[in-house]
N, C-alpha and C positions, 0 to 999 in steps of 0.2 A: 476473413474477408466478408463472410456473410453478415457478420455483425456490423461491418462498416457500411454495408448497403442499406441497412435499416434506416428509415427516415428519422431524423432527429425531432424531438418534440418542439413545437413552436414556442418561442419565448413570449411570456406574457408581458405586455407593455404596462408599466406602472405610470400613473399620472405624474407629471413633473411637479416638483415642489413638495413641501411637507403636507401630509393630510391634516385637515382641520380637526383639532382634538378638543373643541370646546362647544358648549351649548350656545347656539346662536341666539335663541330667544332670551336666554338668561343674560347673555352679554348685552343684548339690546335693551332689556329692562334696566340693567345697571347704568348704561349710557343715558337712558331717559331720566333716571334719578339725578345724575350729575348735571345734565342740562337744565332740569327742572329747578335744581337748587341754585346753580350758578349763572344760568343763562348761557347763550351761545358764546359770546366773546370771552367771558371769564373762565369758561371750561377749557382747560388746557389739554393737550394731547396726553400729557402725563396723568392728569386727573382721570381721563377717560380710560386709558389702557390699564391703569391700576385698578379701577372699579370693575372693569370688564374681565380682568384676569388674563389679558392677552398682550402681545407685543405690538408695536406700531405696524410692522409688515403684515401681521394677521388682520389688523383693523382695516388697512387699506385694501388688502386682498378680498376681504369679506364684505365690507360695507362701502368701499370707495373712499372719498375724502371726508373731511369733517362735516362739510355742508350736507352731503348725502346721508351721512349717519344721523345728523340732526333732523333732517326731513323725515327719515324713517322712524326716528324716535317720536316725532310729533304725530305721525300717523298712528303709532302704537298708543300714544296718550289719548288721541281723539277716539280711538276704538274703545279704550277702557272707559272713557267718559260717557260714551254712548250707552254702554252696558250699565254703567252706574246710575245714569240719570235718564231713564226711559220716560219721556214726558209727552210725546206726540199723541199717544193713545188716550190721554185724559178726555173726559166728556166735553169739556168746553175749552176754548183758547185760554181763558183766564186761569182755569185749573191747571192747564198744561204749563203756562209760563210761571205761575206761582210755584208749582212743583219743581220746575227746573231751577229757579232761583233759590228755593229753599234747599234743595239737594246740593247745589253748588256752595251755598253758605256753609253747609255741614262739611262738604268735601274740602273746601279751601282751608278749613281750620282743623282738619284731621291730623293728629300727631303721628300717624303711621307713615307719612311721606312729607316732602317739602310743602310748605304752605303756599296758597295762592294757585293761580292757573298757569300752566306751562305755556299755553298759547299767548297769554298776555306777556309773559316773560320773553317769549320769542320776539314779540313786536318791539320791545323796549331794549333788547340786548343784542341786536343783530344789524346795527346801522352800517357796519363796515363790510358787509357781505356783497356777493355778486348780484347783478341785476336779475339773473335767472332765479337765484335763491329768494330775493325779495318778492318776485312775481309769484313764486310757489307759495310763499307764506300768505300773500294777498289773496290768492285763489282759495286757500283754506279758510281764511277769515270770511270771505264772500260766501263760501258754502255754508258756514255756520249762520250767517245772517239770512241766507236764502231759506234755511229750514225754519227759522223763527218767523220770517215773513209769510211763508206758506201756511204755517199753523194759524197765524193771525188772519190771513185771508180766508182760511177755512171757517174760522169763527165768524167772520163777517157774513159769509155765505150761509152758515147755519143759523145766523140771527142772534148769536150770543155776544157779539161785539158790535158796537155802534156802527151803523152803515156808512157814516161819513169819515170813518177812521182811515188815516194814512198808514197803511200796513208797513211800508218801508220805514217811515219815521218812527213808528212804534218799535220796530225791530232794532233800529239804531239805538233807541232809548234803552231797550233791554240789554243790548251789547255794552252800552256805557255803564249800566248798573253792574254787569258781570265784571267788567274791567275794574271798576271802582272797588268792588268787593275784594277782588284779587289783590289789588295794591294795599288795601286796608289790612288784609290778612297777612301780607308780607311784612307789614309794619307792626304786626303783633296784635291786631284787633281781635277781640274775643268772638266766639260764635254768637253770643247774644247780640253783640253789636251788628254783626252781619245780618242776622235774622231781623233786626230792627230796620235795617236798610231795605230788606225785602218787603216788610210790612208797609213802610213808607212809600216805596215804589208802586205797590199794588193799589194804593189809594188814588193814583193817577190813571188807573186802568179805565179805558172808555167803554164801560159796560153798556150793552144795549138796553133801551127802556123796557123791552119785552121781558128781560130777565132781572131787571133791577128790583130789589126788595123794597116794598113800600115802607115808609117811615112809620113807626108806631106813634099813635096819638094818645095823649094823656086824657083820661076820663075826668070829667068835671067832678069836683068833690061835692 
């Protein structure tokens, strides 16, 4: 009887569903590679789950739907790009933008991952997505442009960019060069070709007269 009066140990409640048994970061990196290679619309659920090493229920339970997974993969990509191309701290705006374009030309032709820019792929392969999804991508593109514009405006303030420069228009020009390099890379353009595009683009840079190098004059014979 005494034994029956002793309190029974409380049962430990286990979380419902099967515990997650995969590396979330590694799975996200794999999804990013698939989206980067195929774009949003061409990347099937089968492609994604196979690369991530998980089943569809685990994908939905962990990342939500395909659009949410793609947006998270884009954020991952942007974070990696920011670490790979630190340009804002360069001494002049011209140096900063030239470094950015040069680093991206190298990155877009790197054989260790899909060619080109995942952000550009996102813009060209997601036409059938929801309005909220399109707005999220537009915000991300606007953020990239804002960073470029801010660095150009700083150059105007510092006196190394011509004072009458339209910072917004120049930022748009830089974005167009980046998109063009990405598309060229996807079509198989060489790194030398992309670096040539960077060199040509920088010839149009509106350098301030204060930092413009004087032309060398020939001495009379």
